[in-house]
C-alpha positions in Angstrom: -20.9 -244.7 -16.7 -17.2 -244.0 -17.0 -15.6 -241.0 -18.7 -12.5 -240.9 -21.0 -9.1 -241.7 -19.5 -10.7 -243.5 -16.6 -12.4 -240.4 -15.2 -15.5 -241.4 -13.3 -18.8 -240.0 -14.4 -20.8 -237.7 -12.2 -23.3 -240.4 -11.4 -20.5 -242.8 -10.3 -19.0 -240.1 -8.1 -22.3 -239.5 -6.4 -22.9 -243.2 -5.7 -19.5 -243.6 -3.9 -19.4 -240.5 -1.7 -21.3 -237.4 -0.9 -18.3 -235.2 -0.3 -15.8 -234.2 -3.0 -12.2 -235.2 -2.7 -8.9 -233.6 -4.0 -9.8 -235.0 -7.4 -12.8 -232.8 -7.7 -11.1 -229.7 -6.3 -8.2 -230.1 -8.8 -10.9 -230.3 -11.5 -12.4 -227.1 -10.2 -9.0 -225.4 -10.7 -9.2 -226.3 -14.4 -12.8 -224.9 -14.5 -11.9 -221.7 -12.8 -8.9 -221.0 -15.1 -11.3 -221.4 -18.1 -13.7 -219.0 -16.4 -11.0 -216.4 -15.8 -10.0 -216.3 -19.4 -13.5 -216.2 -20.8 -14.3 -213.2 -18.6 -10.9 -211.6 -19.2 -11.5 -211.4 -23.0 -14.4 -209.1 -22.4 -12.2 -206.4 -20.9 -8.7 -207.2 -22.0 -8.9 -204.7 -24.9 -9.8 -201.7 -22.7 -6.1 -200.6 -22.5 -5.1 -202.2 -25.8 -7.4 -200.2 -28.1 -5.0 -197.3 -28.6 -2.3 -199.8 -29.7 -4.7 -201.6 -32.0 -5.9 -198.3 -33.5 -2.3 -197.2 -34.2 -1.4 -200.5 -35.9 -4.6 -201.4 -37.8 -6.2 -198.0 -38.2 -9.8 -199.1 -37.6 -12.8 -196.7 -38.0 -14.8 -195.7 -35.0 -17.5 -198.3 -36.0 -14.8 -201.0 -36.3 -13.4 -200.2 -32.9 -16.8 -200.7 -31.4 -17.2 -204.0 -33.1 -13.8 -205.2 -32.0 -14.7 -204.3 -28.4 -18.2 -205.7 -28.3 -18.6 -208.6 -30.8 -17.0 -211.1 -28.4 -19.4 -210.3 -25.6 -22.5 -210.2 -27.7 -21.9 -213.5 -29.5 -20.9 -215.1 -26.2 -24.2 -214.0 -24.7 -26.2 -214.8 -27.9 -25.0 -218.4 -28.0 -24.8 -219.4 -24.3 -28.4 -220.7 -24.2 -27.8 -222.8 -27.3 -24.6 -224.2 -26.0 -25.9 -224.9 -22.5 -28.7 -227.0 -24.0 -26.3 -228.7 -26.4 -24.0 -229.6 -23.4 -27.0 -231.3 -21.7 -27.4 -233.5 -24.7 -23.8 -234.3 -26.0 -22.0 -234.1 -22.7 -20.8 -231.1 -20.7 -17.1 -232.2 -20.5 -17.0 -232.9 -24.3 -18.4 -229.4 -25.0 -15.8 -227.9 -22.6 -13.0 -229.6 -24.5 -14.3 -228.4 -27.9 -14.6 -224.9 -26.5 -11.0 -225.0 -25.1 -9.6 -226.0 -28.5 -11.6 -223.4 -30.3 -10.7 -220.7 -27.9 -7.0 -221.4 -28.3 -7.1 -221.4 -32.1 -9.2 -218.2 -32.2 -6.8 -216.5 -29.8 -3.9 -217.1 -32.1 -5.9 -215.8 -35.1 -6.8 -212.6 -33.1 -3.2 -212.0 -32.0 -1.9 -212.1 -35.5 -4.7 -210.1 -37.2 -3.5 -207.8 -39.9 -6.7 -205.9 -40.5 -9.7 -204.6 -38.5 -12.0 -207.1 -40.3 -9.8 -210.0 -39.4 -9.6 -209.0 -35.8 -13.4 -208.6 -35.6 -13.9 -212.1 -37.2 -11.4 -213.6 -34.8 -13.1 -211.9 -31.8 -16.4 -213.4 -33.1 -14.8 -216.9 -33.2 -13.6 -216.3 -29.6 -17.2 -215.5 -28.6 -18.5 -218.7 -30.1 -15.8 -220.7 -28.4 -16.4 -218.9 -25.1 -20.1 -219.8 -25.3 -19.2 -223.5 -25.3 -16.9 -223.1 -22.3 -19.0 -220.9 -19.9 -22.2 -223.0 -19.4 -20.2 -226.2 -19.1 -18.1 -224.9 -16.2 -21.0 -224.1 -13.9 -23.1 -227.1 -14.8 -20.1 -229.4 -14.1 -19.8 -228.0 -10.6 -23.4 -229.1 -10.0 -22.4 -232.6 -10.9 -19.0 -232.6 -9.1 -20.0 -231.2 -5.7 -23.0 -232.9 -4.1 -22.3 -231.8 -0.5 -24.2 -228.5 -0.1 -21.5 -226.7 1.8 -18.8 -227.7 -0.7 -21.0 -226.7 -3.6 -21.4 -223.2 -2.2 -17.6 -223.0 -1.7 -17.1 -224.2 -5.3 -19.6 -221.7 -6.6 -17.9 -219.0 -4.7 -14.6 -219.8 -6.4 -16.3 -220.1 -9.8 -18.0 -216.7 -9.2 -14.7 -215.2 -8.2 -13.1 -216.5 -11.4 -15.6 -214.9 -13.6 -15.9 -211.6 -11.7 -12.1 -211.3 -11.1 -11.4 -212.3 -14.8 -13.3 -209.2 -16.0 -11.4 -207.1 -13.5 -8.0 -208.7 -14.3 -8.4 -208.2 -18.1 -7.2 -204.6 -18.1 -4.5 -205.3 -15.5 -3.1 -208.2 -17.5 -3.2 -206.1 -20.6 -1.4 -203.3 -18.8 1.4 -205.6 -17.8 1.8 -207.2 -21.2 1.6 -204.0 -23.2 4.5 -202.7 -21.2 6.7 -205.3 -22.8 5.0 -206.8 -25.8 2.7 -205.9 -28.8 -1.0 -205.8 -28.5 -1.5 -209.4 -29.8 0.1 -210.7 -26.6 -3.2 -210.0 -24.7 -4.7 -212.9 -26.8 -1.8 -215.3 -26.8 -1.9 -215.5 -23.0 -5.0 -217.7 -23.5 -3.2 -220.4 -25.4 -1.2 -222.2 -22.6 -4.2 -222.2 -20.3 -6.4 -223.8 -22.9 -3.7 -226.4 -23.6 -3.6 -227.2 -19.9 -7.4 -227.6 -19.9 -7.2 -230.0 -22.9 -4.6 -232.1 -21.2 -6.2 -232.3 -17.7 -9.9 -232.0 -18.4 -10.4 -235.6 -19.5 -8.6 -236.8 -16.4 -10.1 -234.5 -13.7 -13.6 -233.7 -15.0 -16.5 -236.1 -15.0 -18.7 -236.5 -18.1 -22.4 -235.8 -17.7 -25.2 -235.7 -20.2 -28.9 -235.8 -19.6 -30.1 -239.4 -19.1 -33.0 -238.8 -21.4 -31.7 -236.2 -23.9 -34.4 -234.3 -25.8 -34.4 -233.3 -29.4 -32.1 -230.3 -30.1 -34.3 -227.5 -31.5 -32.1 -226.0 -34.2 -34.7 -223.4 -35.2 -35.0 -222.2 -31.6 -31.2 -221.9 -31.5 -31.3 -219.7 -34.6 -34.1 -217.6 -33.1 -32.2 -217.0 -29.9 -29.2 -215.6 -31.9 -31.4 -213.7 -34.3 -33.1 -212.0 -31.3 -29.7 -210.8 -29.9 -27.9 -209.6 -33.0 -30.4 -207.0 -34.3 -30.5 -205.4 -30.8 -26.7 -205.4 -30.8 -26.7 -203.6 -34.2 -29.2 -201.0 -33.0 -27.2 -200.4 -29.8 -24.1 -199.9 -31.9 -25.8 -197.3 -34.1 -27.0 -195.5 -31.0 -23.5 -195.6 -29.5 -22.1 -194.0 -32.7 -24.6 -191.2 -32.5 -27.0 -192.5 -35.3 -30.4 -192.2 -33.8 -32.1 -193.1 -37.1 -34.8 -195.4 -38.4 -32.4 -198.2 -39.1 -31.2 -198.3 -35.5 -34.8 -198.3 -34.1 -36.0 -200.9 -36.6 -33.1 -203.2 -35.7 -33.9 -203.0 -32.0 -37.6 -203.5 -32.6 -36.9 -206.5 -34.9 -34.7 -208.1 -32.3 -37.4 -207.7 -29.6 -40.1 -209.1 -31.9 -37.9 -212.2 -32.6 -37.3 -212.5 -28.9 -41.0 -212.7 -28.2 -41.3 -215.4 -30.9 -38.5 -217.3 -29.3 -40.2 -217.2 -25.9 -43.5 -218.3 -27.3 -41.8 -221.2 -29.0 -40.1 -222.3 -25.8 -43.5 -222.3 -24.0 -45.0 -224.5 -26.6 -42.1 -226.8 -27.5 -41.8 -230.2 -25.8 -38.0 -229.9 -26.0 -37.3 -226.2 -25.2 -33.8 -224.7 -25.1 -35.0 -222.8 -22.0 -37.4 -224.4 -19.7 -40.0 -221.7 -19.0 -40.8 -223.4 -15.7 -37.5 -222.1 -14.3 -38.8 -218.6 -14.4 -41.8 -219.4 -12.3 -39.5 -219.5 -9.4 -39.2 -216.0 -8.0 -35.8 -216.6 -6.6 -34.4 -217.8 -9.9 -35.8 -215.0 -12.0 -34.8 -212.3 -9.6 -31.2 -213.8 -9.4 -31.0 -213.7 -13.2 -32.2 -210.1 -13.3 -29.8 -208.9 -10.6 -26.7 -210.5 -12.1 -27.6 -208.8 -15.4 -27.7 -205.4 -13.8 -24.6 -205.7 -11.7 -22.5 -206.9 -14.7 -24.1 -204.0 -16.7 -22.8 -201.6 -14.1 -19.4 -203.1 -13.5 -18.3 -203.6 -17.1 -19.7 -200.2 -18.2 -17.8 -198.5 -15.3 -14.5 -200.4 -16.2 -14.7 -199.3 -19.8 -15.2 -195.6 -19.0 -12.7 -195.4 -16.1 -10.0 -197.1 -18.1 -10.4 -194.5 -20.9 -10.3 -191.8 -18.2 -7.1 -193.1 -16.8 -5.4 -193.3 -20.2 -6.7 -190.3 -22.0 -7.6 -187.8 -19.3 -4.9 -188.5 -16.7 -2.4 -189.7 -19.2 -1.3 -192.8 -17.2 0.6 -195.6 -18.9 -1.4 -198.8 -19.2 0.6 -200.6 -16.5 0.2 -197.8 -14.0 -3.5 -197.4 -14.8 -4.1 -201.1 -14.5 -2.4 -201.3 -11.1 -4.8 -198.7 -9.7 -7.5 -201.3 -10.3 -6.1 -203.7 -7.9 -7.9 -202.3 -4.8 -11.2 -202.9 -6.6 -10.2 -206.5 -7.3 -9.4 -207.0 -3.7 -12.7 -205.6 -2.5 -14.5 -207.9 -4.9 -13.1 -211.0 -3.2 -13.9 -209.4 0.2 -17.5 -209.0 -0.9 -17.7 -212.6 -2.0 -16.4 -213.8 1.4 -18.8 -211.5 3.3 -21.7 -212.7 1.3 -20.8 -216.4 2.0 -20.8 -215.6 5.7 -24.0 -213.5 5.8 -25.9 -216.0 3.7 -25.9 -218.5 6.6 -27.6 -216.0 8.9 -29.4 -213.4 6.9 -32.2 -213.6 4.3 -31.2 -213.4 0.6 -33.2 -210.2 0.2 -31.1 -208.3 2.8 -27.7 -209.5 1.3 -28.7 -208.9 -2.3 -30.3 -205.5 -1.6 -27.3 -204.4 0.5 -24.9 -205.4 -2.2 -26.9 -203.4 -4.9 -27.1 -200.3 -2.7 -23.3 -200.5 -2.1 -22.7 -200.8 -5.8 -24.9 -197.7 -6.4 -23.0 -195.8 -3.7 -19.8 -196.7 -5.4 -21.1 -195.2 -8.7 -22.2 -192.1 -6.9 -18.8 -191.6 -5.3 -17.3 -191.3 -8.8 -19.7 -188.7 -10.0 -17.7 -185.5 -9.0 -14.7 -186.7 -11.0 -12.9 -183.9 -12.7 -10.3 -183.5 -15.5 -7.3 -183.3 -13.1 -8.1 -184.8 -9.7 -10.4 -187.8 -10.2 -8.1 -190.7 -9.6 -8.9 -191.0 -5.8 -12.6 -190.8 -6.5 -12.3 -193.5 -9.2 -10.3 -195.9 -7.1 -12.6 -195.4 -4.0 -15.8 -195.6 -5.9 -14.8 -198.7 -7.9 -13.7 -200.4 -4.7 -17.0 -199.8 -3.0 -18.9 -200.8 -6.1 -17.1 -204.1 -6.6 -17.6 -205.0 -2.9 -21.3 -204.7 -3.5 -21.1 -206.7 -6.8 -19.3 -209.5 -5.0 -22.1 -209.7 -2.4 -24.7 -210.0 -5.2 -23.2 -212.4 -7.6 -22.3 -215.1 -5.1 -25.8 -215.4 -3.7 -27.5 -215.0 -7.0 -25.4 -217.7 -8.7 -26.0 -220.1 -5.8 -29.7 -219.5 -6.1 -29.7 -220.3 -9.8 -27.7 -223.5 -9.4 -29.8 -224.7 -6.4 -33.2 -224.2 -8.0 -32.5 -225.9 -11.3 -33.1 -229.7 -11.8 -29.9 -231.5 -12.4 -30.8 -232.6 -15.9 -31.4 -228.9 -16.7 -28.2 -227.6 -15.1 -26.6 -226.8 -18.4 -29.5 -224.7 -19.5 -29.8 -223.0 -16.1 -26.0 -222.3 -16.1 -26.3 -220.9 -19.6 -29.1 -218.5 -18.5 -26.9 -217.4 -15.6 -23.9 -216.8 -17.9 -26.1 -215.1 -20.5 -27.3 -212.6 -17.9 -23.6 -212.0 -16.9 -22.2 -211.6 -20.4 -25.2 -209.8 -22.0 -25.4 -207.4 -19.0 -21.7 -206.6 -19.3 -21.9 -206.1 -23.1 -25.0 -203.9 -22.8 -23.3 -201.9 -20.0 -20.3 -201.2 -22.3 -22.7 -200.1 -25.1 -25.3 -198.2 -23.1 -23.1 -196.4 -20.6 -20.6 -195.7 -23.3 -23.4 -194.4 -25.5 -24.6 -192.0 -22.8 -21.0 -190.7 -22.2 -20.4 -190.4 -25.9 -23.7 -188.4 -26.5 -22.7 -185.9 -23.8 -19.2 -185.7 -25.2 -20.4 -185.1 -28.7 -22.8 -182.4 -27.7 -20.2 -180.5 -25.6 -17.1 -180.9 -27.7 -19.0 -179.3 -30.6 -18.5 -176.0 -28.8 -14.7 -176.3 -28.7 -13.9 -177.5 -32.2 -12.0 -174.7 -33.8 -13.3 -173.0 -36.9 -11.4 -173.9 -40.1 -10.4 -177.4 -38.8 -10.3 -179.9 -41.8 -13.5 -182.0 -42.0 -11.7 -185.2 -41.3 -10.0 -183.8 -38.2 -13.2 -182.2 -37.0 -15.1 -185.5 -37.3 -12.3 -187.4 -35.5 -12.5 -184.9 -32.7 -16.2 -185.5 -32.3 -15.8 -189.3 -32.3 -13.6 -190.0 -29.4 -11.5 -188.2 -26.8 -8.4 -190.1 -27.9 -8.7 -188.7 -31.4 -9.4 -185.2 -30.1 -6.2 -185.3 -28.1 -4.2 -186.4 -31.1 -5.7 -183.6 -33.3 -4.9 -181.1 -30.5 -1.2 -182.1 -30.7 -1.1 -180.9 -34.3 -2.5 -177.5 -33.7 -0.5 -174.4 -32.6 -1.0 -172.5 -29.3 -3.4 -171.5 -28.0 -5.8 -173.5 -30.2 -4.4 -176.9 -29.5 -4.3 -176.7 -25.7 -7.8 -175.2 -25.7 -9.2 -178.0 -27.8 -7.5 -180.6 -25.6 -8.9 -179.0 -22.4 -12.4 -178.6 -23.8 -12.5 -182.2 -25.1 -11.3 -183.5 -21.7 -13.9 -181.5 -19.9 -16.6 -182.9 -22.3 -15.5 -186.4 -21.6 -15.5 -186.1 -17.8 -19.0 -184.5 -18.0 -20.1 -187.6 -20.0 -18.5 -189.8 -17.5 -20.4 -188.1 -14.7 -23.7 -188.5 -16.4 -23.0 -192.2 -17.1 -22.1 -193.1 -13.5 -25.1 -191.2 -12.1 -27.3 -193.1 -14.5 -25.7 -196.4 -13.4 -26.2 -195.5 -9.8 -29.9 -194.7 -10.3 -30.5 -198.0 -12.1 -28.8 -200.0 -9.3 -30.9 -198.3 -6.7 -34.1 -199.1 -8.5 -33.1 -202.7 -8.9 -32.1 -202.9 -5.2 -35.7 -201.9 -4.2 -37.2 -204.4 -6.7 -34.9 -207.2 -5.5 -35.7 -206.5 -1.8 -39.4 -206.9 -2.6 -39.1 -209.9 -4.9 -36.8 -211.9 -2.5 -38.4 -210.9 0.7 -40.3 -214.2 1.1 -37.4 -216.3 0.0 -35.2 -218.2 2.5 -32.2 -220.2 1.4 -32.9 -223.8 2.3 -36.6 -223.3 2.5 -38.5 -225.4 0.1 -41.5 -223.2 -0.4 -40.2 -219.6 -0.1 -42.5 -219.1 2.8 -45.4 -220.1 0.8 -45.0 -217.3 -1.7 -47.2 -217.8 -4.7 -45.3 -218.5 -7.9 -42.0 -219.2 -6.1 -40.4 -222.4 -5.4 -37.9 -221.0 -3.0 -34.2 -221.4 -3.1 -33.2 -225.0 -2.5 -29.7 -224.2 -1.4 -26.9 -225.4 0.7 -27.9 -223.9 3.9 -30.3 -225.6 6.3 -33.4 -224.0 7.7 -34.9 -224.6 11.1 -38.2 -226.2 11.6 -40.1 -222.9 11.5 -38.4 -222.0 8.2 -36.1 -219.4 9.7 -32.4 -219.2 9.0 -30.3 -220.7 11.8 
């Protein structure tokens, strides 16, 4: 089979040689660039929100939807798109996604109302869902040598993880010189490059015996996510009412129905057998949690830098560079340790380090927290890098080649859904503390609109304080800042506790698993991680 523009298919490449050539590595560059942009768009608005708010005047609810609709639609559609790529061709799906992502980026950049921006971000999420699973599943087909595949997965992982970190930094640089729409327009030239080079450098692959596409299951998978999203939004806005609870319960019920259908269907979107492998299911769970922690932390600390410390977006973004550097160091360290140490040790160590990083940030105060934020974030991302490399390699190695798209979609779903939930949940915790404490400093006689704005966000409280005379204005500003930092402290301590619990669970679940071992030491219910690294005759790592 031969792809468009003379590009060889994955099967042809495998027949001719076991090791990738420069052709495949150049194709990997295209893949990683797409990964960086898909991940960047989750966090690129962290510093741009004040500019969007000043231009489009969205409500608090609309701000939350602008921030999160991309990540939740991305997560909700990844499974569907991963299965679709297995059927229609992974490169074809990648090209469709690149075109859609470019168009949606232009629409978002030139939005003239909050509703239009929310709709454009939703289209970006749909297009991103077609890009993400295709990238990782193509790596499975392009790199057949186990050592090269691990290196390629490391670069892919770095692209996604660094993209989320680079989003605020890129926004900070652009906002220094251009209007807020530029944070979306930066996507367009990269997507044009992908459209030009993809058919030449990337092989086409589709399942040799494609199954029927279950449209009803695809609808169920999205219907399970969106009600939970809506309920989380209501909670984040402070509405702990029956509507919010009913939405979450409805989403969970639909999720159960979706899982039951997958178990009974001859052509499931998700192969339930994948989760029988202990290494696979644990890898999915750990990536969900570390992305939950990392994206939630980035959202809170970016608001701290802008609204509490009063840093300009560019300056605030540059303070995130150390955390980006330690992320890459963590990825490199994990690649070395994986050849000598059991996965349980590497993953557990990474989770503990991420928890420690959160704890380091907990004493942050209104005036002197920058050093704690930078140090804590750097330690946390070092641990995240250790976890995501090994977890992603386990997911790819355990999945059958014909199910690589679905497995990749599950991996990306855990990443994106974890990140989006982290923004909503940790943000909700911080906002709840803020609302409770700021109530005590709202001055009597403040107009109802101004009082409600003060209770909604720190940014609004600071703007209201500027309009008030001394000493009322400075007192309101100081009180609201202290309320925000107290909420930040509670949120990071919550994140630290969650990471520690998951570290213990991962250590137990992965204890019998050895990379390269075919039976996970005989553990019941686990197929082991069939990975790049060889094992000795007695099953131990070399």
